[in-house]
C-alpha positions in Angstrom: -4.9 -3.2 -13.0 -1.5 -2.4 -11.5 1.2 -2.8 -14.2 3.5 -5.8 -13.6 6.7 -3.7 -13.2 5.2 -2.0 -10.2 3.8 -5.1 -8.4 5.5 -6.6 -5.4 5.4 -10.3 -5.8 8.0 -11.9 -3.5 7.2 -12.7 0.1 10.7 -11.5 1.1 9.9 -8.0 -0.3 6.6 -7.9 1.7 8.3 -9.1 4.8 11.2 -6.6 4.6 8.9 -3.7 3.9 6.7 -4.5 6.8 9.5 -5.4 9.2 12.1 -2.7 8.4 9.9 0.1 7.0 7.8 2.8 8.6 4.0 2.6 8.9 1.1 5.0 8.8 -2.3 3.9 10.2 -5.4 5.2 8.6 -9.1 4.3 9.4 -9.4 1.8 6.6 -5.7 1.1 5.7 -2.3 0.6 7.1 0.5 1.8 4.8 4.0 0.3 5.2 6.8 1.9 3.3 10.6 1.7 3.0 13.3 2.8 0.5 15.3 0.3 -1.5 18.0 0.9 -4.2 16.6 -1.6 -6.7 14.6 -0.5 -9.7 11.3 1.4 -9.7 8.7 1.7 -7.1 6.8 -1.5 -6.1 3.4 -1.8 -4.4 2.0 -4.8 -2.7 -1.5 -5.5 -1.2 -2.5 -7.5 1.8 -6.2 -8.2 2.1 -6.8 -10.8 4.8 -9.9 -12.9 5.7 -10.8 -10.4 8.4 -11.9 -8.1 5.6 -14.8 -10.4 4.7 -15.8 -13.1 2.3 -13.8 -13.9 -0.9 -16.1 -11.6 -3.0 -15.7 -8.7 -0.5 -11.9 -9.2 -0.4 -11.6 -9.2 -4.2 -13.7 -6.1 -4.4 -11.4 -4.4 -1.9 -8.4 -5.6 -3.8 -9.7 -4.2 -7.1 -10.3 -0.9 -5.5 -6.9 -0.7 -3.9 -5.1 -1.7 -7.1 -7.0 1.1 -8.9 -6.1 3.6 -6.2 -2.5 2.4 -6.0 -2.1 2.9 -9.8 -3.0 6.6 -9.4 -0.3 7.3 -6.8 2.6 5.6 -8.8 3.8 8.9 -10.3 4.1 10.4 -6.8 6.5 7.6 -5.6 10.3 7.8 -5.6 12.1 5.1 -7.7 13.3 3.1 -4.7 10.0 3.1 -2.8 8.5 -0.2 -1.6 4.9 0.2 -0.3 2.6 -2.5 1.3 -1.0 -1.5 1.6 -2.8 -3.6 4.3 -6.6 -3.4 4.2 -8.5 -3.2 7.5 -12.0 -4.7 7.9 -13.6 -1.3 7.6 -12.2 -1.0 4.0 -15.0 -3.3 2.9 -17.5 -0.5 3.1 -15.2 2.4 2.0 -15.6 4.0 -1.4 -12.7 4.3 -3.7 -12.3 8.1 -3.2 -12.0 7.6 0.5 -9.4 4.9 0.0 -7.4 7.1 -2.3 -7.4 10.0 0.1 -6.3 7.7 3.0 -3.5 6.1 0.8 -2.2 9.6 -0.2 -2.3 10.7 3.4 -0.5 7.5 4.6 2.1 7.9 1.9 2.8 11.5 2.9 3.2 10.5 6.5 5.5 7.6 5.7 7.7 9.8 3.5 7.9 12.3 6.4 8.9 9.5 8.8 11.5 8.1 6.3 13.1 11.5 6.0 13.3 11.9 9.8 15.0 8.5 10.1 17.7 9.3 7.6 
């Protein structure tokens, strides 16, 4: 489970991160990220109906929450991250999702540094 202090809960946070942040596309995920000045890092998940049935979406969400928890120490305090699952994430194993998330986060950090 992702600790409450690291969860993105407000729709406005999701929208701002997706609209004003940078993104990195991976085979099973899209990672959106931006820097904000408020508090610690926050992570949000988007798992739409295109991923599959409710059971499949919940399975993907559980895997992504577990993977996201492992990358929290690597995030800067002002980072806002939205992880959007693509339909192929339904069949991906957790190790692959973690590798793609780490790769996507590295790419977004590089892009954020270029935009400074």
